[in-house]
N, C-alpha and C positions, 0 to 999 in steps of 0.2 A: 605154346600149348603143351599139355602133357597128358599122358595116358593115366587113367584112374579107374578104380573099381568102386561101384556103388555098394556101400556096406550098411546103409540104413537111411532113415528119413528123420526129419526134424519138424516138430510142430511148435509154433510160437504164436500164442493168441495175442500177445502184446508185442507189436513191432511197428516199424515205420509205416505210415499209411501207404507209401509207394510200393511196399512189398506185399500188400494185401492180394490174395489170390495166387501168389507165386508158390510153386512147389520147390521146397528146399530139401536137398538130399545130403547125406554124409558120404564122403568119398575118401579113398585112400590111394595115393599114387601107386601105380603098378608097373612092373617091368614088361618086356615084350612077350612073355609067356602068360601074362595076366596075374602073376604072383604079386601080392601087395607088399608095400614097404613104407616106412615112415609114419608120420603122424596123420590122423584123420583131419579133414577139413570140410567145410560146408560149401555147397555150390548150388546156385539156382538152376533148375532144370528147364530147358527150352525145347526138349525133344521127347518128352514122356519116357525117360529112362526109368529103370526099376532095379530093385535089389538084385545084386549079382551081375548086372550088366557091366561090361568094360566100355568106358566112354572116353571122349576127348573133352578136356577142360581147358578153357582159355581164362586167363587171369589178368588182374590189373586193369588198366584203361581199356584194353581190348575186350574185357568182359562187358563193357558198357556200349559196345558197338553193334550188338544184335538188334533186330527190330523189336524184340521183346524186352530188352533191358536198357535201351537208350536212355541216358540221363538218370538211371536208378542207382541207389547206393549199394552196388554189388561189386565184389572183388573176384569172384570165381563163378563161371557159368558153364554148364554142360551143353556142348554144341553138336555132339554126334554120339551115336551108339555104334560101337565097332562090331562089324560082322566077322572080320578076319584081319590078321596081321601077317605080313610076309616080309622077312628080312633076309638079305643075301640069298634069295631064291628059295628059301625054306619057310613054310607056313609055321609060325610060332604060336598062333592062337586062332581058333575058329569057334564062333558062337555056337552053343548047343552041343 
């Protein structure tokens, strides 16, 4: 799993039938303070995340282990919206 920030959304009218009704967001990996880095990628949203949210993303075969995505052609799934991050006793991120 990795931490990412939601930076946008994706609309695809033509897609695999198994993806119909799925919310797909554009995310970018983030550090422990919420600062983004790296290249953006897409992830299926299972928790109603939104623009600017810091989220937990699971990838690969683990992405197909949720009740929502079992057996679907997905490689990245948002499984949590982060309220706060604490490392070494210090809060490095707090939502809002």
